[in-house]
C-alpha positions as CSV (number, residue, x, y, z in Angstrom):
1,X,15.6,25.8,27.3
2,X,15.0,22.9,29.7
3,X,11.4,21.7,29.9
4,X,9.6,18.5,30.5
5,X,9.5,16.4,33.6
6,X,12.1,13.9,34.7
7,X,11.0,10.3,34.8
8,X,10.8,10.5,38.6
9,X,8.5,13.5,38.3
10,X,6.5,11.7,35.6
11,X,6.0,8.7,37.9
12,X,4.8,11.1,40.7
13,X,2.4,12.8,38.3
14,X,1.0,9.5,37.0
15,X,0.9,7.9,40.5
16,X,3.1,4.8,39.9
17,X,6.0,3.5,37.8
18,X,4.1,1.6,35.1
19,X,5.6,0.3,31.8
20,X,3.1,2.1,29.6
21,X,3.9,5.4,31.3
22,X,7.5,4.8,30.5
23,X,6.8,3.8,26.9
24,X,5.0,7.2,26.3
25,X,7.8,9.0,28.2
26,X,10.5,7.4,26.0
27,X,8.5,8.2,22.8
28,X,8.3,11.9,23.9
29,X,11.9,12.0,24.8
30,X,13.0,10.6,21.4
31,X,10.7,13.1,19.6
32,X,12.3,16.0,21.5
33,X,15.8,14.8,20.7
34,X,15.1,14.1,17.0
35,X,12.7,17.0,16.1
36,X,14.4,19.6,18.3
37,X,11.5,21.9,19.1
38,X,12.4,25.4,20.1
39,X,9.5,25.9,22.5
40,X,6.7,24.0,24.2
41,X,4.2,24.8,21.5
42,X,6.3,23.4,18.5
43,X,5.5,19.7,19.1
44,X,2.2,18.2,18.3
45,X,1.5,14.5,19.0
46,X,-1.1,11.9,17.9
47,X,-1.1,8.9,20.3
48,X,-2.7,5.8,18.7
49,X,-3.1,3.1,21.4
50,X,-6.1,1.0,22.6
51,X,-8.4,3.3,24.5
52,X,-8.2,1.5,27.8
53,X,-5.9,1.1,30.8
54,X,-3.0,0.3,30.9
55,X,-2.3,1.3,27.4
56,X,-3.7,4.8,27.8
57,X,-1.1,5.4,30.5
58,X,1.3,6.1,27.7
59,X,-0.5,9.4,27.1
60,X,0.6,10.6,30.5
61,X,4.2,9.7,29.6
62,X,4.1,11.8,26.4
63,X,2.6,14.7,28.3
64,X,5.3,14.6,30.9
65,X,8.3,14.3,28.5
66,X,7.3,16.1,25.4
67,X,5.0,18.8,26.9
68,X,2.3,17.9,24.5
69,X,-0.7,18.3,26.7
70,X,-4.4,18.2,26.6
71,X,-4.6,21.7,28.1
72,X,-2.5,23.2,25.3
73,X,-4.3,21.2,22.7
74,X,-1.1,19.8,21.2
75,X,-1.9,16.1,21.8
76,X,-4.8,14.0,20.5
77,X,-5.5,10.4,21.1
78,X,-6.9,7.8,18.7
79,X,-8.1,4.4,19.5
80,X,-5.7,2.0,17.7
81,X,-4.1,-1.3,18.0
82,X,-0.7,-0.4,16.5
83,X,0.8,1.5,19.5
84,X,2.0,4.4,17.4
85,X,3.2,7.8,18.4
86,X,3.2,10.5,15.7
87,X,5.1,13.7,16.5
88,X,5.1,16.8,14.3
89,X,7.4,19.8,14.8
90,X,4.9,22.5,13.7
91,X,7.7,25.0,13.2
92,X,9.8,22.9,10.8
93,X,7.2,20.5,9.5
94,X,9.3,17.5,10.4
95,X,7.4,14.3,11.3
96,X,8.5,11.4,13.5
97,X,6.5,8.2,13.6
98,X,7.4,5.7,16.3
99,X,5.7,2.3,16.5
100,X,6.1,0.1,19.6
101,X,7.6,-3.2,18.5
102,X,5.2,-6.1,18.6
103,X,7.7,-8.2,20.5
104,X,7.7,-5.7,23.3
105,X,3.9,-5.8,23.6
106,X,4.0,-9.6,23.7
107,X,6.8,-9.6,26.3
108,X,4.9,-7.1,28.5
109,X,2.0,-9.5,28.8
110,X,4.2,-12.1,30.4
111,X,5.2,-10.1,33.5
112,X,3.5,-10.7,36.8
113,X,4.3,-7.2,38.3
114,X,4.4,-3.6,37.2
115,X,7.9,-3.3,38.6
116,X,9.2,-6.1,36.5
117,X,7.6,-4.7,33.4
118,X,8.8,-1.2,34.1
119,X,12.4,-2.5,34.6
120,X,12.2,-4.4,31.4
121,X,11.2,-1.3,29.4
122,X,13.8,0.7,31.2
123,X,16.5,-1.7,30.1
124,X,15.6,-1.5,26.4
125,X,17.4,0.8,24.0
126,X,15.3,3.2,22.0
127,X,15.4,1.1,18.8
128,X,14.8,-2.1,20.7
129,X,11.6,-0.5,22.0
130,X,10.4,1.4,18.9
131,X,10.7,1.1,15.1
132,X,10.1,3.9,12.7
133,X,6.8,3.5,10.9
């Protein structure tokens, strides 16, 4: 079954191509690939990021790629400084914890434009972006 939005659709949903949107999108994509949910209700996500823009934009990315949505109640957010995405496949019980690498957070603070920051994140491999926590 194909579900979830493309990155282009996620950008349209969110309103602009931001790096934090892409970070959440990539986390959700990895979770779908690794945890292999069978339907849109299997995945549950806890997003632990600072509760302020731009970091909270990652929540939209998770919703777009993993279909963990506020409406279905299969995503919750916690105010946290570790930039962690915890995914649970409720059918299998498998858990995936992804933590954004601190070096990525530092690098993102150096960009002058959203486009530069978005392209930087786009160019990183999954394990250059995240570590398992």
